[in-house]
C-alpha positions as CSV (number, residue, x, y, z in Angstrom):
1,X,14.1,13.0,-15.5
2,X,15.3,10.9,-12.2
3,X,18.9,11.8,-12.6
4,X,17.9,15.3,-12.1
5,X,16.2,14.8,-9.3
6,X,18.3,11.9,-7.7
7,X,15.8,9.3,-7.6
8,X,15.2,5.6,-8.8
9,X,13.7,5.4,-12.8
10,X,10.8,3.7,-10.8
11,X,10.3,6.4,-8.3
12,X,10.3,9.1,-11.5
13,X,7.7,6.8,-13.2
14,X,5.5,6.6,-9.9
15,X,5.6,9.9,-9.7
16,X,4.7,11.1,-13.8
17,X,1.7,8.1,-13.2
18,X,0.4,9.9,-10.4
19,X,0.3,12.9,-11.6
20,X,-1.2,11.7,-14.8
21,X,-3.5,10.3,-12.8
22,X,-4.3,13.2,-10.9
23,X,-4.7,15.1,-14.1
24,X,-1.7,17.5,-13.8
25,X,0.5,16.5,-16.9
26,X,-0.2,14.8,-20.5
27,X,2.2,11.9,-21.2
28,X,2.7,11.9,-24.9
29,X,4.6,8.1,-25.6
30,X,7.5,9.1,-27.8
31,X,7.4,13.1,-27.3
32,X,7.6,13.7,-23.5
33,X,5.9,15.0,-20.5
34,X,3.3,17.9,-21.0
35,X,1.9,20.1,-18.9
36,X,-1.7,19.1,-18.9
37,X,-4.7,21.8,-20.6
38,X,-6.1,24.1,-17.4
39,X,-9.2,24.7,-19.6
40,X,-12.3,22.9,-19.5
41,X,-12.2,19.6,-19.9
42,X,-15.6,17.5,-21.6
43,X,-17.1,15.5,-19.2
44,X,-16.5,12.3,-21.3
45,X,-12.7,12.8,-20.9
46,X,-13.4,13.3,-17.0
47,X,-15.1,10.2,-16.4
48,X,-12.4,8.3,-18.6
49,X,-10.1,9.8,-16.4
50,X,-11.8,8.9,-13.1
51,X,-11.6,5.3,-14.6
52,X,-8.3,5.0,-15.0
53,X,-7.7,6.5,-11.5
54,X,-10.2,4.2,-10.3
55,X,-8.3,1.0,-12.4
56,X,-5.2,2.1,-10.7
57,X,-6.3,1.9,-6.9
58,X,-7.8,-1.2,-7.6
59,X,-5.0,-2.5,-9.4
60,X,-2.9,-2.0,-6.0
61,X,-5.3,-3.1,-4.0
62,X,-5.5,-6.6,-5.9
63,X,-1.8,-7.2,-5.8
64,X,-1.4,-6.0,-2.2
65,X,-3.9,-8.7,-1.1
66,X,-1.8,-11.4,-3.6
67,X,1.6,-10.5,-2.1
68,X,0.0,-10.1,1.5
69,X,-2.2,-13.0,1.9
70,X,0.8,-15.6,0.7
71,X,3.2,-13.4,3.0
72,X,1.4,-14.3,5.7
73,X,0.8,-17.8,5.1
74,X,4.1,-18.2,4.9
75,X,5.0,-16.0,7.8
76,X,2.9,-18.2,10.1
77,X,5.5,-21.2,9.8
78,X,8.4,-19.1,9.6
79,X,8.2,-16.1,12.1
80,X,10.5,-16.4,15.1
81,X,9.2,-15.2,18.6
82,X,11.1,-11.9,18.5
83,X,9.4,-11.2,15.1
84,X,6.1,-11.6,17.2
85,X,7.3,-9.4,19.5
86,X,7.9,-6.6,16.9
87,X,4.5,-6.8,15.4
88,X,2.9,-6.8,18.5
89,X,5.1,-3.3,19.3
90,X,4.1,-1.8,16.2
91,X,0.6,-3.0,16.8
92,X,0.5,-0.8,20.0
93,X,1.6,1.6,18.3
94,X,-0.9,2.4,15.3
95,X,-3.5,2.1,17.9
96,X,-2.3,5.0,19.3
97,X,-2.2,6.9,16.2
98,X,-5.9,6.7,15.3
99,X,-8.0,10.1,14.8
100,X,-4.4,11.4,14.3
101,X,-2.7,12.3,11.3
102,X,-3.5,10.1,7.9
103,X,-0.1,9.7,6.8
104,X,2.0,9.1,9.7
105,X,-1.0,6.2,10.5
106,X,-0.6,4.8,7.4
107,X,3.0,5.2,7.3
108,X,2.9,2.9,10.4
109,X,0.3,0.2,8.9
110,X,2.4,0.0,5.7
111,X,5.8,-0.5,8.0
112,X,3.4,-3.4,10.2
113,X,2.8,-5.1,7.0
114,X,6.3,-4.9,5.6
115,X,7.5,-6.4,8.6
116,X,4.6,-9.1,8.4
117,X,6.3,-9.8,4.5
118,X,9.6,-9.9,5.7
119,X,8.8,-12.9,8.3
120,X,7.8,-14.6,5.4
121,X,11.6,-14.8,4.8
122,X,11.0,-14.7,0.7
123,X,13.2,-12.4,-1.2
124,X,10.7,-12.4,-3.7
125,X,7.5,-11.4,-2.0
126,X,9.5,-8.7,-0.4
127,X,10.6,-7.4,-3.5
128,X,7.0,-7.2,-4.7
129,X,6.3,-5.3,-1.5
130,X,8.8,-3.1,-2.0
131,X,7.4,-2.3,-5.4
132,X,3.8,-1.5,-3.9
133,X,4.8,0.0,-0.8
134,X,4.8,3.5,-2.3
135,X,1.8,3.8,-4.5
136,X,-0.1,1.7,-1.5
137,X,0.7,4.7,0.8
138,X,-0.3,7.5,-1.4
139,X,-3.4,5.5,-2.2
140,X,-4.4,4.7,1.4
141,X,-3.5,8.3,2.3
142,X,-5.3,9.6,-0.5
143,X,-8.7,7.2,0.9
144,X,-8.5,8.4,4.7
145,X,-9.1,11.8,6.3
146,X,-8.4,12.0,9.8
147,X,-11.6,12.2,11.6
148,X,-12.4,9.0,9.9
149,X,-9.0,6.7,10.1
150,X,-10.3,3.3,10.2
151,X,-9.7,0.8,12.9
152,X,-7.9,-2.0,11.3
153,X,-5.9,-2.9,14.5
154,X,-8.4,-6.0,14.8
155,X,-7.9,-7.8,11.8
156,X,-3.8,-6.8,12.3
157,X,-4.2,-8.3,15.8
158,X,-5.7,-11.7,14.6
159,X,-3.2,-12.0,12.3
160,X,-0.5,-11.4,14.7
161,X,-2.5,-14.1,16.7
162,X,-2.3,-16.8,14.0
163,X,1.7,-16.0,13.2
164,X,2.0,-16.9,16.9
165,X,0.2,-20.3,17.1
166,X,1.7,-20.9,13.6
167,X,-1.8,-21.1,11.7
168,X,-1.6,-20.1,8.2
169,X,-4.9,-20.5,6.9
170,X,-5.8,-17.9,9.9
171,X,-3.1,-15.8,9.1
172,X,-4.6,-15.6,5.5
173,X,-8.2,-15.2,6.5
174,X,-6.7,-12.1,9.2
175,X,-5.2,-11.0,6.2
176,X,-8.2,-11.5,3.3
177,X,-10.3,-8.2,4.9
178,X,-7.4,-5.5,5.7
179,X,-6.0,-6.0,1.9
180,X,-9.5,-5.7,0.4
181,X,-10.7,-2.2,-1.2
C-alpha cells in the first residue's frame, strides 16, 4: 500500500491506525485491511473502540511530554542566539493565528516545538519528535476547533525566556503544562 501511494511504510501504518481508530476499517492481522461494517455496533464494542482511541491520544501526549521536556532542558544550554530570535518569530506568528483555522494553528505550533527540539542538538530526540509530529498534529487538530483554540503562547513565551537565560529547570517547567492533555 505504501508503494502504491508513494509514501513511507510508517506513514501508511499511521493512516491505517487512524482509520481503524475512526472505525472506518478493520485490521485483521495476517489477513489484511477491510472496510468496516457500517451496520449498528453494540455498545460494548463502541466503548472498547472509544477506549482504544483515548489510549492512543493519551499515548501521543505521554511521548510528547517525555521528548519535549528533555529537549527543552537540553535546548536551554545549547540554543544559539539566532535560535532564540527564530523561536520568537514563530511565537509571534502563532499569536496571530489565534481564533483562526485549527490546522494552520497546530501546524505552526508543531513547527515551534520542532525548532525547540532541534535546538537541543540531539539527533535521537529529533528523530523521536519527527515520528511523533504527524500523530501529534492529527490529535491536536481533532481536539481543537477554531472558536476555542487555546492560547498556549504564554507557556511558550516562558519557554523561550528560559532558553534565553539558559535555565534548564525553568525550560522544563514551561514545557510541562503545554505537553499535558
